[in-house]
N, C-alpha and C positions, 0 to 999 in steps of 0.2 A: 183179371184182378179179383182178389178175394174181397168179400164184403167188409171184413175187419180192416183191411188196408185202406179202403175207400173211406170208411168211418174215421180212421186215424188221420188221414189227410184232411178231411172235412173239419175235424176238431182243431187241427193246427191252423188251418186257414181262419176259422172263427176266432181262435185265440189271438192271432196276430192283428186281426181287424177290430177286435173288441177291446184290447188293452189300451188302445189309443197311442198316439205319438206325443211324447213330451215336447213342449214348446222350444226347448233348447237344443233339439236335434234336427237333423235334416228330415225331409219327407220320404226317405227311402225305408223300406222294410228290411229287417235282418232275418234271413232264413238260415243262419249258420247252425242252428241246433236241430234242424229238421233231419239231416242225415243221421245224426246221433240218435235222435228219437226213433227213427225207423229201425236202426240196428237193435235198439232195446226192445222195440215192439216185436221184431222178428224173433228174438230169443224167447220172449214171453209166449208168442204164438206156438212155439215148438216145445212149450212146457219146460224150458230151462231157465235158470236164473242168470240174468245178465251179469257180466263181470262188474264188480264195484267200481273199477276204473272207468267203465262206460258211463255209469251214473254220474261220477264226478265230472267227467268231460261235458256231459249234458248240463249239469248245474253251473258250470263255468261259462256257458255261452251267454252272449249279451242279451238274447231274448229272455232267457230264464232270469237273468239279473233284473231286467226291466219288469218282469212279472212279479217277482218277490218285492221289488221296491214299490210297485203300485199297490200291492196287497198290504204291506206293513207300514208304509208311510201314511200318517194321518194329517 
């Protein structure tokens, strides 16, 4: 495995454990965006631009939604 791949996975794991779990949800973690993130990362590692649809798919995942909600809700 490449060093960048391992760093990417480590970042996602830290992201999911650091963002916390809202009280009104179950205690399970949602990894639905990881595959999409890895596809985008692979494109970037090959010095190509990911398809804009790939970004949109990532942004529509529940994990990304939770991240933006925790960042912008005060």
